[in-house]
C-alpha positions in Angstrom: -69.9 36.9 -32.3 -71.3 33.4 -31.9 -75.3 34.3 -32.0 -78.0 32.4 -33.1 -79.4 35.6 -35.4 -78.2 38.8 -36.7 -80.0 41.1 -34.7 -78.4 39.8 -31.6 -75.0 40.6 -32.8 -75.9 44.5 -34.3 -77.3 45.0 -30.7 -74.0 44.1 -29.3 -71.9 45.9 -31.5 -73.9 48.9 -31.6 -73.5 48.4 -27.3 -69.7 48.5 -27.7 -69.2 51.1 -30.2 -71.2 53.5 -28.0 -69.2 52.1 -24.9 -65.6 52.9 -26.8 -67.1 56.6 -27.7 -68.0 57.1 -24.1 -64.4 56.0 -22.8 -63.0 58.3 -25.4 -64.7 61.5 -24.1 -64.4 60.6 -20.7 -68.4 60.2 -20.2 -68.0 57.7 -16.8 -71.7 57.8 -16.4 -72.1 56.0 -19.5 -71.7 52.4 -18.0 -74.3 53.2 -15.2 -76.7 54.7 -17.8 -76.4 52.4 -20.2 -76.6 48.6 -18.6 -74.9 45.6 -20.0 -77.3 43.8 -22.2 -78.6 40.0 -21.8 -78.2 37.6 -24.4 -78.8 33.9 -24.5 -76.5 31.8 -26.6 -78.0 28.5 -27.5 -75.1 25.5 -28.4 -75.6 22.0 -29.9 -72.8 19.7 -29.2 -74.9 16.8 -30.3 -77.4 18.2 -32.9 -80.6 17.7 -30.3 -78.8 18.5 -27.1 -78.9 22.5 -26.5 -77.6 23.6 -23.9 -78.9 27.2 -23.0 -75.6 29.4 -21.2 -76.0 33.1 -20.0 -73.1 35.3 -20.2 -73.4 38.1 -18.2 -70.8 41.2 -18.9 -72.0 43.0 -16.1 -68.7 43.6 -14.3 -66.1 46.3 -13.7 -63.6 47.3 -15.9 -60.2 47.2 -14.2 -56.6 48.6 -15.4 -54.1 46.0 -17.2 -51.9 46.7 -13.6 -54.8 45.9 -11.5 -55.3 42.5 -13.4 -51.8 41.8 -13.3 -51.7 41.9 -9.5 -55.0 41.0 -8.2 -56.3 39.2 -11.3 -53.6 35.8 -10.3 -52.7 34.5 -7.0 -49.0 35.6 -6.1 -48.1 32.3 -5.5 -48.8 31.5 -8.9 -48.0 34.4 -11.4 -44.5 34.3 -12.5 -41.7 36.2 -10.9 -40.1 39.2 -13.2 -36.3 38.8 -13.5 -35.8 41.7 -10.8 -38.0 40.0 -8.2 -35.9 36.7 -8.6 -32.4 38.5 -8.2 -33.6 40.6 -5.2 -35.0 37.2 -3.5 -31.7 35.2 -4.1 -29.7 38.1 -2.3 -31.9 37.7 0.6 -31.5 33.9 0.7 -27.5 34.4 0.6 -27.4 37.3 3.0 -29.8 34.9 5.5 -27.5 31.9 4.9 -24.1 34.0 5.7 -25.5 35.6 8.8 -26.6 31.6 10.2 -23.1 30.6 9.3 -21.8 33.6 11.2 -23.7 33.4 14.2 -22.7 29.1 14.5 -19.2 30.4 14.2 -19.4 32.4 16.6 -21.0 30.0 19.2 -18.7 27.1 18.6 -15.8 29.8 19.0 -15.1 28.4 22.7 -16.5 25.3 23.9 -18.6 25.0 26.9 -16.8 23.9 30.1 -18.4 20.4 30.1 -17.3 19.8 26.8 -13.8 20.7 27.2 -13.7 18.3 30.3 -14.7 15.8 28.0 -12.1 16.3 25.5 -9.5 16.5 28.3 -11.0 12.9 29.6 -11.1 11.8 26.0 -7.2 12.2 25.6 -6.5 10.5 28.8 -6.1 13.9 30.5 -7.2 15.3 33.9 -8.6 18.5 33.4 -7.3 19.7 36.6 -4.3 18.7 36.4 -3.5 18.8 32.3 0.2 17.7 33.0 -0.7 14.2 34.2 -1.9 11.2 32.0 -4.3 8.9 33.7 -2.5 9.8 37.0 0.9 9.6 35.5 3.2 13.0 35.3 4.0 14.0 31.5 6.7 15.4 29.4 6.0 18.7 28.0 6.0 17.2 24.5 4.0 14.2 25.6 1.2 16.9 27.1 1.5 18.7 23.2 1.1 15.3 21.6 -2.0 14.2 23.6 -3.4 17.8 23.1 -3.1 17.4 19.5 -4.7 13.7 19.7 -7.8 15.3 21.2 -8.1 18.1 18.8 -6.8 20.6 21.1 -4.3 23.6 20.6 -1.6 23.0 23.4 -1.1 27.2 23.0 -4.5 27.6 23.7 -6.6 24.5 25.5 -9.9 26.4 25.5 -9.9 25.8 22.0 -10.1 23.4 19.3 -8.6 23.0 15.9 -9.6 25.1 13.3 -10.8 28.1 15.9 -8.2 29.2 18.2 -5.4 27.6 16.4 -4.2 29.9 13.9 -2.0 27.6 11.9 -0.7 24.1 11.7 2.7 25.1 12.5 1.5 26.9 15.9 0.2 23.5 16.9 2.9 21.4 16.1 5.7 23.7 16.9 7.2 21.6 19.7 9.9 19.7 18.3 13.3 18.5 19.3 16.6 19.0 17.6 20.0 17.3 18.0 21.2 20.5 19.1 19.5 20.2 22.3 21.0 17.0 23.2 18.8 16.5 26.5 15.8 17.2 24.6 17.0 15.0 21.9 16.9 11.9 24.6 13.7 12.9 25.8 12.2 12.8 22.5 13.6 9.0 22.0 13.0 7.8 25.3 9.4 9.4 24.5 9.1 7.9 21.3 10.6 4.5 22.3 7.6 4.2 25.2 5.0 5.5 22.9 5.8 2.6 20.1 5.9 0.1 22.8 2.4 1.1 23.6 1.4 0.8 20.4 2.9 -2.7 19.5 2.1 -4.1 22.5 -1.3 -2.5 23.8 -2.4 -2.0 20.1 -6.2 -0.6 19.7 -7.4 -1.9 23.3 -5.7 1.4 24.7 -6.9 3.8 21.9 -10.4 2.1 22.5 -10.5 3.1 26.3 -9.4 6.6 25.7 -11.7 7.6 22.8 -12.7 6.0 19.5 -10.7 6.7 16.1 -13.3 7.7 13.4 -11.9 7.6 9.9 -12.1 10.9 8.0 -15.6 12.3 7.7 -14.8 13.1 3.7 -13.2 9.7 3.2 -15.9 8.0 4.9 -18.5 9.7 2.5 -17.1 9.1 -0.7 -16.5 5.5 0.5 -20.3 4.9 0.4 -20.9 6.0 -2.8 -17.9 4.0 -5.3 -18.1 4.7 -8.9 -16.3 1.9 -11.2 -14.6 2.5 -14.7 -12.7 0.2 -16.9 -9.7 0.8 -18.9 -8.3 -1.1 -22.0 -6.6 -0.2 -25.0 -8.8 -2.7 -27.3 -11.7 -0.5 -27.0 -13.6 -3.4 -25.2 -14.3 -1.3 -22.1 -15.4 2.3 -20.8 -12.3 3.9 -22.3 -9.5 3.4 -24.4 -6.9 5.1 -22.4 -6.2 6.4 -18.5 -6.2 10.1 -19.4 -9.5 9.6 -21.1 -10.9 8.1 -18.2 -9.6 10.9 -15.7 -10.8 13.7 -17.9 -14.6 12.5 -17.6 -14.5 12.8 -14.0 -16.0 15.5 -12.7 -14.0 18.2 -11.1 -14.8 18.7 -7.0 -16.0 14.9 -7.1 -16.8 13.6 -3.7 -17.1 9.7 -4.9 -14.5 6.9 -4.7 -13.7 6.3 -8.4 -12.0 3.3 -9.3 -10.2 2.9 -12.4 -10.0 -0.6 -13.2 -6.9 -0.9 -16.0 -6.3 -3.9 -17.5 -3.3 -5.3 -18.4 -0.9 -3.4 -21.2 1.7 -0.8 -21.9 -0.2 2.7 -21.4 2.2 5.3 -23.0 0.7 8.4 -21.2 1.5 11.4 -19.4 -0.7 11.8 -16.9 -1.7 14.5 -14.1 -4.6 14.2 -11.8 -5.5 17.7 -10.6 -6.1 19.0 -7.5 -9.8 19.0 -7.3 -10.3 15.9 -8.3 -9.6 13.7 -4.9 -10.5 10.1 -4.5 -9.4 8.3 -7.0 -8.1 4.7 -7.3 -5.9 3.0 -10.1 -6.3 -1.1 -9.9 -4.4 -3.6 -11.8 -4.5 -7.3 -12.3 -2.4 -8.9 -9.4 -0.9 -11.3 -11.6 -0.6 -8.9 -14.9 -0.5 -5.5 -13.9 -0.4 -2.7 -16.6 2.5 -0.4 -17.1 2.4 3.3 -17.2 5.2 4.2 -18.9 6.8 7.6 -20.2 10.3 8.8 -21.1 10.4 12.7 -20.2 13.5 14.4 -18.0 14.0 17.5 -16.6 15.5 19.0 -19.8 12.7 17.6 -22.3 10.8 20.8 -23.7 7.4 21.6 -22.6 4.6 22.7 -24.7 5.8 26.6 -23.8 9.1 25.5 -25.5 10.7 25.5 -21.9 12.4 22.6 -20.1 9.8 20.6 -17.6 12.4 20.8 -14.8 11.8 18.1 -12.4 8.5 18.5 -10.5 6.7 18.7 -14.0 8.6 15.5 -15.6 6.9 12.7 -14.0 4.9 10.1 -15.9 2.2 10.5 -13.6 1.4 13.3 -11.6 -1.1 13.2 -8.1 -2.0 16.8 -7.2 -5.0 15.4 -5.5 -5.9 13.5 -2.2 -6.6 10.0 -1.1 -5.5 8.5 -4.1 -4.9 5.0 -4.3 -2.8 2.7 -6.8 -3.3 -1.4 -6.1 -1.1 -3.6 -8.7 0.3 -0.7 -11.1 4.1 -0.3 -12.4 4.9 3.1 -13.2 7.7 3.2 -15.5 10.5 5.4 -17.1 12.2 3.8 -19.2 15.3 6.7 -20.3 19.1 5.8 -20.4 20.9 5.7 -17.0 22.6 9.2 -17.0 25.4 7.4 -15.6 25.8 5.4 -19.1 27.5 7.9 -21.5 30.9 7.6 -18.7 30.0 11.3 -17.8 30.2 10.6 -14.4 28.0 13.3 -13.7 25.6 12.7 -10.8 22.2 14.3 -10.5 21.5 16.4 -13.6 18.9 17.3 -16.0 18.4 13.9 -17.4 16.7 12.6 -14.4 13.1 11.3 -14.9 10.6 10.6 -12.4 7.8 8.1 -12.9 5.5 9.2 -9.9 5.1 12.5 -7.9 2.8 12.9 -5.6 1.8 16.5 -4.0 -1.8 15.2 -2.8 -2.0 14.0 0.8 -3.4 11.0 2.7 -2.7 8.5 -0.5 -1.7 4.8 0.4 -0.6 2.6 -1.8 -1.2 -0.8 -0.6 -0.2 -3.4 -3.2 -1.3 -6.6 -2.3 0.7 -8.5 -4.3 4.6 -8.9 -3.6 6.9 -6.8 -6.2 4.2 -6.7 -8.3 3.9 -3.2 -8.4 6.6 -0.2 -9.3 9.2 0.0 -11.1 11.8 2.4 -12.6 14.4 1.9 -14.8 16.8 4.6 -13.9 17.5 7.4 -11.5 14.5 9.1 -9.5 11.9 7.2 -8.5 9.2 8.9 -6.7 9.0 12.9 -5.9 6.9 12.5 -2.8 6.3 16.1 -2.8 4.1 16.8 0.5 1.5 15.1 2.5 0.6 11.8 4.3 1.6 8.7 2.2 1.8 5.0 2.8 3.4 2.2 0.4 3.0 -1.3 1.1 4.8 -4.3 -0.7 6.1 -2.1 -3.2 9.5 -2.8 -5.5 11.3 0.7 -6.1 14.1 0.7 -8.2 16.6 3.6 -9.0 20.1 4.9 -8.7 20.5 8.6 -7.6 18.3 9.6 -4.8 15.5 7.5 -6.3 13.0 8.5 -3.2 12.8 12.1 -2.6 10.7 14.9 -1.3 9.0 16.4 1.3 6.5 13.6 2.1 5.8 12.4 5.4 5.6 8.3 4.5 5.8 5.3 5.7 7.2 2.2 3.3 6.9 -1.3 4.7 7.6 -4.5 3.4 9.2 -2.6 0.2 12.1 -3.9 -2.1 14.1 -1.0 -2.7 17.0 -2.0 -5.6 19.6 0.4 -7.0 21.0 0.3 -10.4 23.5 2.9 -9.7 27.1 1.9 -11.2 28.9 4.5 -8.8 28.3 6.1 -5.3 24.6 7.1 -5.0 21.9 7.2 -2.5 18.7 5.8 -1.7 16.7 8.7 0.0 16.7 12.6 -0.3 14.3 13.9 2.5 14.1 17.6 2.3 12.5 18.8 6.0 14.1 22.3 6.3 12.6 22.8 9.7 12.2 21.6 13.0 8.5 22.5 12.9 7.8 20.2 9.9 6.3 16.9 10.7 7.5 15.4 7.3 10.3 12.4 7.0 10.5 8.8 5.5 10.0 5.6 7.3 11.1 2.2 6.2 10.2 -1.1 8.1 10.6 -4.6 7.2 12.2 -3.9 4.0 15.0 -4.7 1.7 18.0 -2.2 0.6 19.7 -4.1 -2.1 21.1 -3.7 -5.7 24.3 -2.3 -7.1 26.6 0.2 -6.8 27.7 2.2 -3.4 24.9 3.1 -1.8 24.5 6.1 1.2 20.8 4.9 2.9 20.0 8.9 2.4 21.6 12.3 2.1 20.5 15.4 3.4 18.7 17.5 1.1 17.3 19.7 3.8 18.5 21.1 7.2 16.2 19.0 9.0 16.1 15.8 6.8 14.5 12.6 8.6 14.7 9.2 7.5 14.6 5.9 9.5 14.8 2.4 8.9 13.5 -0.5 11.0 13.7 -4.1 10.8 15.4 -4.0 7.2 17.6 -6.0 5.6 20.5 -3.9 4.3 22.8 -5.8 1.6 26.6 -5.0 1.2 26.0 -2.3 -1.1 25.5 -0.2 1.8 28.7 1.5 2.6 29.7 1.4 6.1 29.1 5.2 6.6 25.2 4.9 5.9 24.6 8.8 5.3 25.6 11.7 3.7 25.3 15.3 4.5 25.3 16.5 0.9 28.2 18.6 1.7 26.9 20.6 4.3 28.4 19.8 7.9 26.1 22.0 9.6 23.4 19.6 8.5 25.4 16.9 10.4 23.6 18.2 13.9 20.3 19.1 12.8 19.0 15.9 10.6 17.5 13.1 12.2 19.3 9.7 11.2 21.1 7.2 12.6 24.5 7.0 11.1 27.6 4.9 12.6 29.3 8.2 13.0 27.5 9.1 16.2 28.0 5.7 17.5 26.7 6.0 20.9 22.9 6.6 19.6 23.5 4.0 16.8 24.0 1.4 19.9 20.6 2.7 21.6 19.2 2.2 18.3 20.5 -1.1 17.5 19.7 -2.0 21.4 16.0 -1.0 21.4 15.5 -2.3 18.2 16.9 -5.9 18.8 14.8 -5.9 22.6 11.9 -4.8 20.3 12.1 -7.6 17.9 13.5 -10.2 20.4 9.6 -9.7 22.4 7.9 -9.7 19.0 9.3 -12.9 18.0 10.1 -14.7 21.3 8.2 -13.6 24.2 4.6 -14.7 22.4 5.5 -17.7 22.6 7.3 -17.8 26.0 4.0 -16.2 27.5 1.8 -18.6 26.1 4.1 -21.6 27.4 3.9 -19.9 30.7 0.2 -19.7 30.5 0.1 -23.7 30.0 -1.3 -23.7 26.6 -1.1 -22.3 23.0 -3.9 -20.8 21.3 -4.2 -21.5 17.2 -3.6 -18.6 15.5 -7.3 -17.1 15.1 -7.0 -16.0 11.4 -6.1 -19.5 10.7 -8.8 -21.4 12.9 -11.5 -19.3 11.4 -10.4 -19.9 8.0 -10.5 -24.2 8.7 -13.7 -23.9 9.7 -14.8 -22.9 6.2 -13.3 -24.8 3.8 -13.9 -25.1 0.0 -12.4 -27.5 -2.4 -11.8 -27.4 -5.9 -10.3 -29.9 -8.5 -8.0 -29.5 -11.2 -7.3 -32.0 -14.3 -5.9 -31.1 -17.6 -8.7 -33.5 -19.2 -11.4 -30.9 -18.7 -13.5 -33.7 -16.4 -12.9 -31.5 -13.3 -13.7 -27.7 -12.3 -10.5 -25.9 -13.7 -8.4 -27.5 -16.3 -5.4 -25.4 -15.0 -3.8 -24.5 -11.7 -3.7 -20.8 -12.6 -7.2 -20.8 -13.7 -7.9 -22.3 -10.3 -6.3 -19.8 -8.4 -7.4 -17.0 -10.4 -11.1 -17.9 -9.3 -10.1 -17.4 -5.5 -11.4 -14.0 -4.5 -9.1 -11.3 -3.0 -8.2 -11.6 1.0 -9.8 -14.6 0.7 -10.9 -16.0 4.4 -11.5 -19.5 4.0 -9.3 -22.6 3.2 -9.2 -23.2 -0.3 -8.2 -26.9 -1.3 -7.0 -27.7 -5.0 -7.0 -31.2 -5.4 -4.8 -31.3 -8.2 -5.1 -35.0 -10.5 -1.9 -36.5 -11.5 0.1 -34.9 -14.7 2.6 -32.6 -16.2 1.3 -29.0 -15.4 3.6 -26.6 -17.6 2.5 -23.1 -15.8 4.1 -20.5 -14.3 2.1 -19.9 -10.9 2.4 -16.8 -8.4 0.2 -16.8 -5.6 -0.4 -12.8 -4.8 -0.2 -11.9 -1.1 -3.8 -11.3 -0.4 -5.0 -14.6 -1.2 -4.0 -16.2 2.0 -5.0 -20.1 3.0 -3.9 -22.1 -0.2 -3.4 -25.8 -0.2 -1.9 -27.7 -3.2 -3.2 -31.5 -2.8 -1.8 -34.1 -4.7 -2.2 -38.4 -5.1 0.5 -39.7 -2.8 1.2 -42.5 -5.1 1.1 -40.2 -8.2 1.8 -36.8 -7.2 1.4 -34.1 -10.1 4.2 -32.3 -11.3 4.6 -28.4 -11.7 7.3 -27.4 -14.0 9.0 -24.3 -15.5 12.6 -23.4 -17.3 12.7 -19.7 -16.3 16.6 -18.7 -15.2 17.5 -15.4 -14.2 18.5 -14.4 -17.5 15.5 -15.0 -19.1 14.0 -12.3 -20.7 10.6 -11.3 -18.9 7.7 -9.5 -20.6 9.1 -5.9 -20.4 12.5 -7.1 -22.5 14.8 -7.1 -19.0 16.0 -10.5 -17.2 13.5 -11.8 -14.7 16.4 -12.0 -12.0 16.6 -15.2 -9.5 13.4 -13.4 -7.4 11.1 -14.0 -10.7 12.6 -17.3 -11.8 10.6 -19.4 -9.9 8.2 -21.8 -11.2 5.9 -21.4 -8.3 5.9 -18.3 -6.3 4.0 -17.8 -3.2 3.5 -14.6 -1.6 0.6 -15.3 0.8 0.7 -16.9 4.3 -0.7 -19.9 5.4 -0.1 -21.8 2.4 0.1 -25.7 2.2 1.2 -28.2 -0.5 0.6 -32.0 -0.2 1.6 -34.7 -2.2 3.6 -32.1 -4.9 6.7 -32.3 -7.0 8.1 -28.4 -8.0 10.3 -28.8 -10.7 12.7 -26.5 -12.8 14.3 -28.5 -15.9 16.6 -25.3 -16.9 20.1 -26.5 -17.6 23.2 -25.1 -15.5 26.6 -24.7 -16.7 29.3 -24.2 -14.2 30.7 -20.8 -14.6 27.9 -19.5 -16.5 26.3 -16.1 -15.0 22.5 -16.2 -15.1 21.9 -19.7 -14.4 19.6 -19.6 -11.4 16.8 -21.3 -11.8 14.2 -21.6 -9.4 11.6 -24.4 -8.6 9.7 -23.0 -5.8 10.1 -19.3 -4.2 8.1 -19.0 -0.3 7.8 -15.2 0.2 4.7 -15.8 2.4 4.9 -16.7 6.4 3.7 -19.8 8.1 3.7 -22.2 5.3 4.1 -26.0 5.4 5.6 -28.6 3.1 4.4 -32.5 3.2 6.0 -35.2 1.2 6.8 -32.7 -1.6 9.9 -32.7 -4.0 11.9 -30.0 -5.5 13.7 -30.7 -8.5 16.5 -28.2 -10.0 20.2 -27.2 -10.4 21.4 -23.6 -8.9 19.1 -22.1 -6.4 16.7 -24.7 -6.5 14.3 -23.8 -3.3 14.5 -20.1 -2.5 13.1 -20.3 1.2 12.9 -16.6 0.9 11.3 -15.3 4.0 9.1 -16.1 6.6 8.1 -19.2 9.2 8.2 -22.3 7.1 7.9 -26.1 8.0 9.1 -29.1 5.6 8.6 -32.6 6.4 9.4 -35.7 4.2 10.1 -33.8 1.6 13.0 -34.3 -1.1 15.2 -31.2 -2.4 17.7 -31.9 -5.5 20.1 -29.3 -6.6 23.8 -28.4 -7.2 24.7 -24.9 -5.9 23.2 -23.5 -3.3 19.8 -25.3 -3.8 18.6 -24.1 -0.3 18.9 -20.3 0.0 17.3 -17.3 1.4 16.4 -15.1 4.3 13.9 -17.8 6.1 13.3 -19.0 9.3 12.6 -22.7 8.4 12.5 -26.4 10.1 13.3 -29.2 7.8 12.3 -32.4 9.2 12.9 -36.2 7.6 14.1 -34.5 4.5 16.3 -35.7 1.7 18.9 -33.3 0.3 20.6 -34.7 -2.7 23.0 -32.9 -4.4 23.8 -33.2 -8.5 27.2 -31.4 -8.3 29.8 -32.1 -10.9 32.5 -29.7 -8.6 32.5 -28.1 -5.3 29.1 -26.7 -4.3 26.7 -25.9 -1.1 24.0 -27.2 0.5 22.6 -24.3 2.0 23.3 -20.3 1.7 21.2 -18.7 4.3 21.4 -15.1 4.4 20.6 -13.6 8.5 22.8 -10.2 8.2 22.4 -9.2 12.2 21.8 -10.7 15.3 18.2 -9.5 15.8 16.9 -11.5 12.9 15.1 -14.2 14.0 15.8 -16.4 10.8 18.1 -19.6 10.2 17.4 -22.9 8.6 17.4 -26.0 10.7 17.8 -29.7 9.5 16.4 -32.3 12.1 16.7 -36.1 10.7 17.5 -35.7 7.4 19.7 -37.2 4.8 22.9 -35.2 2.6 24.0 -37.4 0.3 24.8 -37.1 -4.1 27.3 -36.4 -6.2 30.4 -33.5 -5.8 32.2 -32.1 -2.9 29.7 -30.4 -1.0 29.6 -27.9 2.1 26.9 -28.2 4.4 26.4 -24.1 3.9 28.2 -21.3 2.9 27.9 -17.6 4.5 25.9 -15.6 2.3 25.1 -13.1 5.2 27.3 -11.6 7.9 25.1 -13.3 10.6 24.0 -16.8 8.4 22.6 -19.4 10.8 22.4 -23.3 9.5 21.8 -26.3 12.5 21.7 -30.0 11.2 20.8 -32.4 14.3 20.6 -36.3 13.9 21.4 -36.2 10.4 23.1 -38.6 8.3 26.3 -37.1 6.2 27.4 -39.2 3.2 30.9 -38.8 2.1 30.1 -36.2 -0.1 30.5 -33.4 2.6 33.8 -32.3 2.5 35.7 -32.5 6.2 35.9 -28.8 6.5 32.3 -28.7 6.5 31.4 -25.0 6.2 32.4 -22.0 4.1 33.0 -18.4 4.8 32.1 -17.2 1.2 35.8 -15.8 0.7 35.1 -13.3 3.8 37.0 -14.1 7.1 34.9 -11.6 8.9 32.1 -13.8 8.7 33.8 -16.9 10.5 33.6 -14.7 13.8 29.8 -13.9 13.4 28.1 -16.8 11.7 26.5 -19.9 13.9 27.0 -23.0 12.2 26.2 -26.0 14.3 25.6 -29.8 14.2 24.1 -32.0 16.9 24.5 -35.6 17.0 24.9 -36.1 13.3 26.2 -39.9 11.5 27.7 -40.6 8.4 31.2 -40.6 6.7 30.6 -36.8 6.1 30.1 -36.1 9.6 33.6 -36.5 11.1 34.3 -33.6 12.9 37.9 -34.2 12.7 38.7 -31.2 9.8 35.7 -28.8 10.4 36.6 -25.4 10.6 37.4 -23.6 14.0 34.5 -21.4 14.0 31.9 -24.0 13.3 30.2 -25.5 16.5 29.4 -29.2 17.7 26.3 -28.2 20.0 25.5 -29.6 23.5 21.7 -30.6 24.3 21.0 -27.1 25.6 22.2 -25.3 23.0 20.6 -27.8 20.5 17.2 -27.3 22.1 16.0 -24.3 20.4 16.5 -25.9 17.2 15.0 -29.5 17.0 11.4 -28.9 17.8 8.6 -27.1 15.6 8.9 -24.9 18.3 11.6 -23.4 16.2 9.1 -21.9 14.0 6.6 -21.1 16.7 4.7 -24.2 14.8 2.3 -24.4 18.0 0.1 -21.5 17.0 -0.4 -22.3 13.4 0.7 -25.7 12.5 -2.7 -28.2 12.0 -2.3 -31.5 13.8 
């Protein structure tokens, strides 16, 4: 009680006490008969200013409940727990009701929506069995319906509404048991493939737009980057630690930049963790290694078995790996000499159970490596592998997946009979299978391309080089003859089917490589490759000098500064000097030019051989022995010396020493020199042009699969005994590869063959070339296989010199006439009109 005197206080207290007694006795008339006293209260804030406040207590007394409900506005008062729970239940029920109503509305599309869907698929709504006016087969209708999202069994319903399962929407399949159906299936696929490769996206754009997966599109808009390195300078020290930090049901693309190193980890990416990317360094990729086998004991003390033994197991969708090595360095199961095949000791570096994953490695061969046995367990889903190196022995690519392998190198380390693939498609409704395109199958042992793990196993190889390790049978039925009539693969056992397949591939390949330039010539002019034309409009120049006076002190440092997927011509002006560097230009770095001084060209030198040990302790082999390796397209070198100084001992193994390997296409070399001994210039693959070049070596010093024109070149042998200038590896008549030498010189020491048949269809032509006496009278060598004498193409046209005397030439070589020589003596042989700059 704050009042100015004691009498007022006593008055108020007396009134309060009377009120309390009245309330206790139930005297309701007290409040009306005894009014509330009026009290004047004076307060002072400054000592002088007196504020008079009148407080009236003349108000009705309400119950506590009334005060709670009416004394505070409902929106501002605090809700009780019961009220909160009731409100949440009401909201949940309301949402469920809304979803149900929406689902019922979308169950059947309106007539005009179905009309648009049919039109979008190229189908006539009034005549669903026609495509833009042409009659379709039933399976074509099925695929067209599926492409438009329409269920073939219920055309008025879209996927997710009328179709009850994926099997119902893809139940139409063709089996070899029904030969007529099979022929229809093949015919349609051939036609469909033709449309895709010739018409491309134009046909698709004319019918409907292909939209990127909505989940993926949303995830790519919000990317998160994390770094992993073992020295602790990054976000995480281990890959597993980084993965553990990612929230479940992640909706963003998470990119793990993994720094170079050897990561001894067992990694499992769970199903609820999509959109993960492993990104490594293209020049020095990280290695993820482990050594679990199927017999290794897990935490529960029981064997892991095949599924759980993977070094890296990916159960989630939308996984991407770039420039990563997956490895299992365990002993070969055949190493003990037990002779067992697939057993409990088979390791798996990578297992994938997720779908819509892709592994586009953009640096050739720098990717996936398995020491022995199983490499991939492609459990299920859609997968894409590009520019991958895959090594193993028994069934080293196996599983249920539906996967495309493009530009992949499949290397066997088997010591006996083994198989590359074991695909487990078990029924005709499954859309799984492995497809290999533009790849290489090589290595040791005797190989089947695949064996039928499943009754409906499906594997296809297209435009693929197959080394002699592939057995003539090609395929294996896994000991079950019933599978021979149900698996989809091309085998020499079914000669008619095989011939059809080969014929189509040859024709398709011919169209791709020849028809383009012929059609352009018919129009009267050829246009420069549009990618190249665009790159040449925007040139970037960098300088390299060892004295530090330029932009960079080393060539490798300059290359590392170039962004990946570069779209501009980058010219590296390399000053004179001796550059002791090992250089790899990755595939995703096109349009690079090495430019040296014409009077004092720079020298890039190294001394690696095939037997030199790499960083992982294993021999580099011929492919990786190169001083300079170019995996990218549109490479140009002018006034450069490429050198490998490794000595060569006659008869010794592992002495291949490559000065330059060119694996990219549309590459040109002007006024360059290549010095080495055995295997100097690896003309690996692609279209190449060499002009005014000096090439020196001993054994097979120009070799590979390339399609190349050598003009005004000087070929110098340093052989001490019998050797060969070329070893060209064209393996079948559909391959458009071969070496053509025009206006050149062949000279040097030793006794020389112009070429020996590394491949069954090896092709080499010399035109207007001077041949010194070092060239033997026989001219050519069949590599010890007389069968190749009837299939190789070795020709000479208007050559001169003592070595050009045709008197002693082997009978299976050719002296070409004008018409036969014409295809080989111009830049059109390498389609130069579209990419060689004037």
